[in-house]
Steps between C-alpha positions, in 0.01 A plus 500: 500500500165353394676180378648441847165544664335255261778246552468521881120465476523193278761330723293571804189358331693190398630445849151534644352254246777250561438527877129440442553201277743341752262548784207370298690185415564440864143582601326275246724191552267208568718321751726656757828415329765673711760497225269662248384752753854594588587552135188704425537721803875535446428610146245754601725637776802506280321707236406768752860556615 
């Protein structure tokens, strides 16, 4: 049982970190490149699903 809880916690943490990384990439882009913004936001939204 403890192993399942630890696995769920780690996967949730990884998903949260990936979402944060994707949104930070989109936030700190110097120019408003719509293609890059679409990919970064799509990545962060896809990870949360």
